[in-house]
N, C-alpha and C positions, 0 to 999 in steps of 0.2 A: 439418457437421449442417448443415439446414434449419429455419428458425425455427418452422416447424410442427412439425418432430419435437423439437426440442430442448424444446418447451413441451409437449406432448401425451404421451411416452414418459414422463418422469418422474408422472404424473397417473396414468397407466394403471398403471403398476409398483407405486403406491401406493394400490392398491385402489378409484379413484374413477371414476367416469361420467363422461365426455364429450362434449359438443356441440364440434363444429370447425366452423370456417366459414375455409376458406383459399381464395386464388386458384386456378384452374387450373392445374397442372404446379409446384405448391410442395413435391410431395413426401409427398404426405397418406398414400399405399400405405406406406411403409416405418414412417411413425406410427404405424401399428396390427401389423402384420408383425414388426415387431421388441419390441415386449413382448410379444405371442403367445408367440414363440418363447423366449422369456426366460421366460414363465409356466411353458410345457411342460418346459423342465427344472428345474422345482423338484422338491424330494424327493417330495412326496405325489402331484405328477402325473404325474412320472416312472416312479413305482410304477404309478399308473393306466395306463398307457399301456403299461409292460411287459406287465401282468397281462392288457389284453384290446385289440386293435386296433379292436376293433367301440367303443368309449366313446368317445365325441365329447365333446372339451375345447373344443374352438373351432368356432365358426360364422362364416361372411364372406358376407354376402346384397350380392348388385349388381344392377342393372335390368336389364343386356343379356349375353349368352353371352359378346361378343368381350369385355367387359372380366372376365369371369369367368376366362377362358381366360388371360386375360393376368397376372391378379392371381396365378390357382394355377399357371403358370410361375416365377413368382418364388419365390414360398412353395416351390418344390421346391428351387429352389437354397439357400434355409434350410434346408432338412429336409436337404438333402444336407451341408452344414457341420454342423447337430447330430450326425448321425450319425456323422461322421469324427472332431470332437472328445469330445463328449460320451457317445458309443456310444448312441444314443435314436434309436432309428427313429419317425418322424412318420409316420404313412398320411394322404395327402392324397388327399382325392374331391373331384373336380366333378359336380356335378348341374346340370343345364343342362337344357332342353327339347330340341325339335328330332329325339329320339330317343325310342324305348319307354321306358315306367319300368321295364318288367322289367328292361331292360340295369343302371340306375344301382342297383336293387334287388340283382341280383345280384352287381354289384360289391360293393358294401357287405357282403353276407353273405361273399363269398369272400374279400376284403382288407381291410373294414375301413374306416375314416373317422376318425380323430384331428382333423384339422382337417377342416372342411368348405366349402368355397367353390360356393356356390349360385345361383341365381335365386331369385326369392320365389314363383312359380308352381309348379316344379318342387320347391321343399322344401316347399309346401303340400301336392302331390300323396303325396310321399312319407309324409309325418307320418299322411296319411288312411288308407293302402293299407298300409305297410311296420311292421308289427308286432313287428318286433327292433331296430328305431331306437332305440339308448340315447342320450338325453339327459338324462340325472339328471346324470350329471357333467359336463355344460357350465360352464365358468367363464368363458370369453369371448366376446360377441356384438359382430360389427360390421354396422352399416347406412351402407355407403358410398353416394354420391350421393343422399342422403336425398330431398333435392327431387326427384329423377328417379323414384325408387321409386314416389313418392305420384302425380305430375303422371301416371304409367305404365296408374294403375290398381289398384295392388296395395295398398291402404291394407287392404282387408278380409282379404287373405293374412298380412299381415305381424301384423295383430292377432291371426289365429289360430296363428300360429307364434309367438309372444309369451307364449299362453296355455299351450301346449305345454312350453316353457322354464323351468326353475328361477328363482326371485324373488333367490336369492343368486348375484348372477353380476356382471363387470366389462361393461360395453356403451360402446360408443363410435359416436355419429352423427357422419358425416361430411358435409359438405356443401360446394360452392362458392358456393351462395345460400341465405339463412334466410328462408324461406317463412311464414306462418302455419300451414300443414300440418305442416310440420316442426316447429314451436315444439310444436306441440299432440303430436306423435310424442312429441316428447321428455321432456313432460312425462308422457305415459302408459308408456314403456318406459324410462325413466330414474329413478334412485333419487339426488336432491341433486347432479344433473348439475354440474360445473366447464365455464364456457363458454368455449372458447378463439376468439379472435379474432384473426387474423393481419393487422397493419397493414403494407402494402406499398407503395411507392414507386411513383405510375404517374405516365404522363409525359403533357403537352399537347404535341403537336407542330404546332410551326406550320412552315410553307416547303414546297415540294414535294417537296423531296430529305428533308427532316426535319431538316436541319443546325442548327436550334435547338430544344434542348429545353429548358424550362420545368419543372424538377422539383418536387414539392409531396406533402407527406402527407395522406392521403385518410380520411375517417370511412369504417370498411368498412360502413357499415348500409347502404351503397350497393357494388353488384360491382365488384371492381377488375380492372385489367389491369394484368400485368407491364410493368416499363418499357423493357424490351426489344423489346416489338411496337408496330410501327408501324401503324395501321388507316388504309385507303384507302377512299373510294367514287368510284365513275366515273359518270356520266350517261350513261345510253345508252338507245334506244328499245329495247324486247322483240325485234325481230327485229335487230337490231346487236349482239346479246349474243355470238352464238356467233363472228363475227369478232373482237372482241376478246378473245373466248378462246381462239380459236386463236393468237391473236397471242405472247400470255402461255407459251402450253403451248410452242409451237415456241420460244421464249427460252430454256427450262429447259437446265441442266447437270449433268454428273453427278457428286455423286450426290445432286442435288436431288430432292424429293420436293414433289407439291403436293395436296393435299385440295378436292373442289368439291364442293359440297352443295348438292343439289335437295329439291323440295319430296316427290314420292311416289315409290315404287318402279316405275312405269310412267317416270315423266320420268329413272330410272337405266337402264331396260334401251333407252329410247331413245337417251340421249348416249353410252351404250356402244357401239351399232351403229351410229352415226350419226359419230362420231369415229373409229371401227376405220378407215372411209375417209379421212377427211380426214386422219388423222396417218400414214398408209402413209409409208414412207421417212425420217420424222423421226428413229427411233431412240428414241421415247416409247414406255415401255409402259403400258399401259391397263388398269384393276384397275375392277370393279364390286362394290359391296355394299349389299345391302337386306335388310330384315326377311321378305321371303318366298320368300329363296332357301334350297335344303336348307343342314341345319348343317354337314353333311361339306364343303358347296363355300362357304360362306361362312368356316369355319377356313380352307380352302385358301388363299381369297384373301386375308385377312388377313395371315396369316403369310407370303403370297408377296410382298405389298408392302411388309412390313414389311424382307424379307430381300433385295429386288431391290437391286443395286450402282448402277444408271446411272438415268438420270430416268423416272421414273413417276408416273403420276396415280392417285388414288384417285376416282372417283363415287360418291357415297353419300348415303343421307337422315342423318338424324337420330342415326340410330342409332350412328352412330360419332362423335356430339358428344360423347360422355362419357367421360372418364378414359383413353381410351387414349394411350397414350406409345407413338410411335412417331417413331425418330430419324431426324434429314436433313429432317424437314417444312419448307421455308424458306417456304411461303404457302399460305395457304386464300384460296380462292375460295370466295364464296357467290351462287351464280347468280339469286338471287333473296332478298330478306330472309325470315327465317325467322318462322312463325306465331305465336311466342312469341317476346316482344322477349328473355327471359331465357336462351333457346336460345342466342342471338347471345356471351353471354360463353364460353359453353360449345364454341361452334363455332372460335371464332378461340384459344381454349385448347389445340388441337392443335399450334399452333407457339410458338415462345418458352419452352420449356419449361427450367427449371432454369438459367436464366440467358442461356439460348441467344438469338440475333436471331432474328428472323422478322417476317411482313410478314400481313397480312391484306385481303381487299378484298371489297366487295360491290356488285352493280349496282344502280344503281337509274333507273328510268324518268323522265323530265322531271316524270310526275305526282308522282310519290313522293320529291322533293327535301325532304319536311319530316321524313321520317325522319332526318337529320344530326342536326338541333336536338333531336330527340326521345332519340336515342342521346345527345348529350352532357348530356342532365339524367341518363339512367342511367349518366353517368361512362365513357362511352366515346367519346372524342376522334377524329374521323373528318378527314381530310383530303383534299381532291379532286385526284383522279390524272385527267388530260385522255385522254378516246378518242382513238384515231389515227383511225380508220374512219369517225368520226360526228362533227358540230360542230355546237353548238345553231342554229337561225335566228337571223338578224340581222336589225333593224329597219329601212328606210329611211330614210336622214338625213331625209330632207324631213317622214316623218311625226313622227318623234321632234322636228324644229325646231315641227311643228304641235304637239306635245303640252307643247314646253315654252313655246310661246304660250300656248296655254291656262291651264299652270299660273302665268304668269305674269300672267294678265286676274284668276284667284282669288285672287292674292297681292292686287293693286291695290282689291280688296273687290268686281270687278264680274264676278258668275259669270258664264258662256254656256253652262251645262251645258244647256238647255231648246232653245238656239237649235243647239248641237251635236249633240244628239239629233236633232233635226229636219232638219238636213242628212244625219246620217246614216241616218235614215227613206230620204230621197230619193234617197240614193245606192242604197240594199239594194235600193228597186222599180228603180232603173235597170239596175243589174247583173242583177236577176231578168229583165227585161222585153230585154235586151240576149241577140241572137242570134248563138253562137259557130257558129263554120266546122266542117267536119269535122275540119282538121287542126288546130282549136285545142282541139276535145274530145279527140282523139286523145293530145294532148301531154299534157293535164291527166291522161289516165287513165294516161298510161305513169309521170308521176310519183310517182302512188298506188302503182305494182307496187315490189314488193321486189325491189331490184337486188343483194344481200350476195351477195357469191360464195360463201361458205358454204352460206348457204340455197339457192343455185341449185345446187350440187354436189347437197346430201341431195337435192335435187325429183328431179335426174337420177337418182340412185339411186332413187328411190323408183318412177321408169317402168320399173326392170329387177325390184324385188322387191317385193312386195305385202305382205310381213311389214315393210319399211319404214314402209308407208304406216299398218298395223295400229296401229304401236309409235308414232309420231307422235300419231295420232288418240286413243290412252287416254292421253299423255302431255300434251295439250293439255286433253282433259277435267278430267284430274286436277288441272291448275294450276289450272284455273278454279275449280273446286271448293273447292281449299284458299284459293286467294286471297279467297272468299266467307267462309270460316270465319276468315278472319284475326283474329287477338287485336288488332291494332291498327288497327283498320275506322275509325276516324275519321282516320287520316291517309292509310292506304293503301286507301282508296275504290275498292268494288269498280264504282260507276258511272262511273267515271272510267276504267277500261281500256280500252282502244283495240284493239278488238276485230281489224279488219284487222293489225293487228301483233302480235298475239298470235297468229294462225293463222298468219301467216307463219316466227314465232319456232320452229312447230314443220312448217314444211316441208309445210302440209296440201296437199292438192288439190282438197278440198271443205270447206264448213263442216260442223261434227259437230251431231249431232242429240241435243238436251240442255233439258232444263225452263229452264237459266239465259239460254237464247237466245231463249224462247218470247215476251217482253215486246214489243210494237209498236216502242217507241222503242230498243229493242236491233237488231231487225230489220232497221233503216235503217242500220247503223252494221257491221254482221255481213254483209257482205259481201268477198270474196274476189276482189279483180283477179290475174289471173295473165297470163303472156308466151304468145305464139300456141303456141309449143312445147307448153304444158302444157292446152291447151284441147281440150276434145271428147274426153277421155280418159275411159273407163269403167273402175273400179277394178275390176270384176270381171273385166276382161281382162287386169289383171296377172299375170302369173305370179308363183309362189315360187320362189324361186333353192334351196331347203332342203324337200326332202319333209316331215320333221319339224316345219317352220313351219306347211303347209298342213294336216298331220293335226290337229297342235292349233289350228289355226284352226276348222275344222268340227268336233272335239271341243265345244272353246268354244261354238259355235253352236249343239250337240245341246244340250248342258246348258243353254243358258240358254232353247232352246224346252221342254224339261223342265220346269225350273223355272218359267216362267210358266204350262203347265199346270197344275203343282200347287199354284201360288197360285192359281187359278180356279178348283181343284176345291175349295180349302178356301174358298174366300170362298162358294162355292156352298153348302159343306157350313154355313158359319157361318149363313146367312140361312136356308136350310132348319131348322135349329136352331129359330133364333130365329121362323121362321113359324110350328113348332111348338108352341112355349109360347106367341105369342098365339095362338092356333087353340086352346088350350085352356083357356084364360082368358075368353077369347069364347063359347065353347060354355057356361060354367058360367052358370047363371041367379042372375047377380050384379047387383047395383048397378053404378052408375060408381064409386062409390068403394069399394066392394069388390072388383072387378074391380083398381081400380088397388092398393090394396092388395095381393093376390094377386102380381100383377108384382112389387112390392116385396118381397114375400117370395122369390119366385125369386131376385133377385137378391142376397138378403140369405144364401140358401142358398149362393150362389157364393163368396161372402165368407168364409164358414164353413169349406167345402172346401180356400180357398185357405190360409186361419190354419192348417188343420190340415196340410196339405203344408210349409208354413213352418215349422212346430214340428217335422217329421219332419226338413228338411233341418240344423236348428239341432243338432238332438240327433245327427248324421250320421247318420241311418237311410237316406236318400237324399242325392245330389248335387246340387250345382247346375244340372247339366246336367239332371239329371233332374225335377228343380224348375220348371224354365223350360220342358221339353217341356208338363210335365201341366197348368201353367196357361196355356200357349199365349204365354209371356212371349217365349218365344225366335223364334216369327214377328211378334210385335210389333216388336223389337228389329232384325228382317231388313228389315222394313219401313220404317223408320226410316233404317235406314242406307242401302239402296239407293236409297229416293225413287223408288220406281216410281210412284207412284200420285199425280197431282195432286189439289190438295185439289178441286176443280170436279168431278172425275170421276163418272159415273153409281153409285150403291150404295156410297158409301162409309159415309153416315152410319148408325149403328144405331138399334134403338131405334121407337117405332109412327110410321108415316109418319105428317105432318102435313095436315090438311086443308085442302084451298084455299077461301080465302074466296071471299065473293061481289064480284064485281065485278073479280077478280084474273086477266089474263091467265095461260094456260097456259105453261108454259116452253118447252115444245118447239113449242109451236104458234108461240109470240112467236119463237121462234128460226128 
């Protein structure tokens, strides 16, 4: 029995609420399923189950659909054992998104559900819509991956769910990390909870092969990693990651499995499409998983990857970073460092589970090496793994000798900084004034081009299929936006991105048009240098290999045009309403202060209307979606998310127009 199970199970059976913090892969799932089924076999609960299959005695809330399906599969094995031994049939229902609400409601009405495994969004909807849901008999509640539940924005839904449940119950809150929000949830939803912190041995690995391991006991206030897990990092440019990834994937042997994490759903689709061509004939099976896939396909991909006997790869987003237990995962590769550093712990937790050996690797560009000491502070020790296709540039020996001489002079107390700066300035002027031959310019231009074999192969495939071009463009734009919103922006600085390298990493044939690339200092760097075979190509002339891709492309273009037209109409309607109110105030024979007072009254009236709608929403007379639509909040959120309108565009500001001061030039004339 694992330590977390030996500590938690007796507390839950003793009618205690628990808050459990334990490393990923330590056996937390069984720590709450075992006491749950033990509780079901108690005489009073067994009598309730036999009386009606609709009485809900246990509920397990999980952040993702895949995790809910995995836990339900394990629970069904327990249920089969209880039915065989105790002759008690425990009905298990899974309520997750991705399908119609009526399907889950009908399944509950027909089959019942003594143990409900669910995601918070779907459970919240069922509680509001399904009047036959019998929750008064609930005895046991589990919230697994509590920090993820809150970070995904389910706090409001969880509060509502807790308000519907009986107060006299046993509650377990399980998480790999304890955040401030998790502690607040524990105070609100648990009574006199017992805190369980499972201390594990973590390893500090030195030496490339990891031969020497120094074991030490760590305080679990910081995240912990299993001692059998060896973490590596590889310094490589953005455009060189694909070659290194291919090297690692081709070296896989059966029945090894590898998980590759990327930032966005668009990146998953791009890498799946690109790697299919690059991995042909290698025998490596390729799978892709992200949150925008249909639920049936997500379920099929996950089960297929877990069941495949040969070497297989799963390319996914952070949707597969929590709680999933897949056997034979030997390596976890993080193509880019995660936007949230706590996600790093959960990603690498997909390997080295329950005492098995495992490895993890994160790709870092030369500008991101500060991430290594940062993760060391998070109790994650990273060991360097040299790249096979790229080596850092080495300075000339003469330049190093000059630097050493300068340092010696400074040690002697004779600083020569000013003189050195003056010489450097003179040399810069000479370099600027130097006239290069056409051959030298061509050689320099060629040195800046991407020569990665994998990227070149993908670019040649782009010339044959326009769908590959579209996927690369979307993936690149998604990466840039995700990198800009990185939580470790002090370490992974957006301004230090090597734009040409980023464009090459996604095999682009032209620079994308996006607000992040509009600044003048970026335009100088945001240039794409291509070989002669990729020059002068019109993207509109590249055909689609599949008719379905072409239809989808034109459907997306039509949808974008319709959305833009609708936004313009809504903006025009808002301006008309504002002008109408302004004209009404202006037509009144009032003094200046009275007009201002009347304008404020209009605004106060709008606030009262919103307060009235908010009260209706809280009393469940209208839904959140209806509230957002009636108040216009949905349009504001869409505008913020899509970021279509730059700040300096005309007609964005609301309120009365400001008068132009005397002597102040007209902005349009000045332009």
